[in-house]
N, C-alpha and C positions, 0 to 999 in steps of 0.2 A: 469504403466506409459506409456505415448504416446510419440510422437515426440516432440522435443523442441519447446516451444512457445517463449522462449527467447534464443537467441544465441549471445554471447558476445565474441569478439576476440580482443586481444591486446588493450584493452580499456585504454586510457590515458586521464588525465585531469590535466592541469597546470593552477594555478591561479597566477595572477600578484599582489603582495603585495608590494606597493611602487616601489622600483627598483629591487625587488627580485622575482624570479619565484619559486613558491611552488608547488611541485608535489603532488596532492591528490590521483591520481590513476596512477600506474606504470606498465601497461600491464596486465590487468585483462582478464582472459579467463573463461567463465562460460556458461553452458547450464542449462536451467530450463525447465523441461517437463511440458506439459499441464496437469493441475490437480495436480501438486505437491504443497506441503506445505514446503517451504524452510525457515530456520532460518539463519540469517547472524549475526555473533557475532564478537566482537573485541573491543579493547580499543578505547577511544575517539581519533579522529584524524587518525583512520586507513583507512578511505575512505568509510565507510559504507553509510553515508548519501549522499555523492557525487555520489556514484554508483546509489542509488535510484533516485536522481534528474535527472540523465541522462536517466535511464530507463523510468522514467515518463515524459520525455520531458520538465522538468523544466529548464534544462541548457544543452547547447551543449557540446559534447566531444571535446578534443583537438586532439585526434587521435584514430585510431582503429574503430571498427564497432559494432553496436547493431542492431540486427534484431528481430522484434516482429511480430510473425505470418508470417514470411517470408519477411516482409517489412524492408528495411534498413532505420533506422530513423536517422542515423548519420549526414546526409546532409540536413535534413529537415529545412525549414525556421521557423521563430517564429510562423507564422500562421499554418504551418504544424504540429509543436509540440503541439500547442493549440488544433488542431483537433484530434491529437492522444490522448491527455488527455481526451477529451470529449467522444471519441468512445471506447477506449480500456483500460483505466487505472483508477482505483479508489484509493483514498488516505485516510489513517487513520493515525492520528498523536497522539503524547503523550497528547497534549492539544486538547480537544475535538472540539474546534473551532465551537461551535454551536452559532447561532444568538440568543441572550438572549430574544429578544422581540417576537420571533416566537415560536409557539408550536413545539413539536417534529415532528408532521406530516408535518408542513409547512417547517421545516428545511430539511426534506427529499424531499418534493415537489420542493423546490427551485433548487435542483440538476437536476431535470427533466427539469425545465424551462431553466436553463443555457445550457443544452444540446439540447434545441430546441424541447423537447418532450412534449406531453400532461402532465399536472400536476398530474393526477391520475396514480399511479403505475399500471402496468398490472397484470393479474391474477397470472403469475408465481412468482411475487414478494411476493404474499401472503404467500407462503411456507417459504420464507426467513424471513418474519416478525414473523412467528410462531417459527422458529428456534431461532430468536433473543429474543423472549419472551417479546416484547414491544407492542404488538397489543393493549393492554389496556391502554397504556401510551401516545398515540399519541396526545391527547388533552392537555397534560401538557407542560408548558414551562420548559426550562432547570433547572431553580432554584428549581423546584419542583421534580426533578429527582435525584437519587443517582449518584455517580460517575460512577458506573458500568452501570447504565441505560443510562447515557449520552454517554458513549463510545459505547454502543450498538446502540444508535441512529446514532452516527457518522458512525458506520459500515453499518447501513441501508442506510444512505445517499451515502456512497461510492459504494454500489453495486446495487442501485436502477436502474441504467441504464445498468445493466448486463455487466460490463467491463470484458475483457478477463483476466485481471491481477489486483490483489489487493495488493497495497504496504502499509505495516503497519510499521510505524517508531516508535518504543517503545510504542506500543498501550496500554501497562499496566503500564507504568512508573508512572502515577498519581493515581494508584489504590491500595487499600489495598489487602492483600493476598486473602481474600474471593472473592472479585470482580475480581481480577486477574485471578483466576481459572475459574470463570464464563465466562469471556470474551474469554479466551483461548479455553474453551470448545465450545463456540459458533463459534469461527473461525474454529475449527477442524470440527464441524458439517457442516459449510458452505462448507468446502473443501470436506468432505466425501459425503454429500447428494447432493450438487449442482455441484460438480466438480470444484469449484472455485480455480484458481491458486493463491497462496498467497506467497508473499515474506515478511518476517518479520525481522526487525532489533530489537535486544534485547540484553541487558546486563545480563539478568536473565537466568541462565542455566536451571532452572525448566521450564521457558517459552519455551526455545529452544527445550526441550524434547517433546513438543506437535507436533513438525514438523516431516516430513518424514526424513529430512536431514539437517545437519548443516554445514555451510561454515564459516571458521574463517579467518578474515582479519587482517593484520598488515602492517603498513607503505605503504598503497596503493596497497597491493598485497594480493591475496588469498594464505594462507600458509597451510591450512589443510581443 
């Protein structure tokens, strides 16, 4: 493991629900090394998704700091957080979120377009496609793909721009056991072969076992 690519100190997030303040994060401290595969587990409402949303620049923190690659993102504007997502963070969710009228290849290419890059992936991305095992399926639309293939396309879309960090929120939650293992093995290979830093939220202890390290959250805090 190398130096931390993510450094989180005393991170807090409070949501206003009606007239009540709800604390989603209550002083989280966490370092994630570059090239680490980290699993984050915990019951619903423990703060896992809120932590991801702040790391990925989807929502601002209420207090504390988050540094990514040495850059403090805690005080970024909305535009600054958008730029962060384009340059440094890839997202994979439980729902594949593929555009149904586009082919798998076009679903990947659109991520290049949004980031302001040429639509054709670069040569380095070819190895990732080989690891993902979807090179022969890029001309198919999502309805013609299995759940596992759709999730692998979503993974390809998330890493096509070479983000420093991949955030995967329950990436196997909609998959059967066979496809779950396939997708997790693909993620492990991306981590091992390409050095991709991965943070994965999961309720599945067998999925967490694929990671280097597991962090457990409860009531907005890291407890183990």
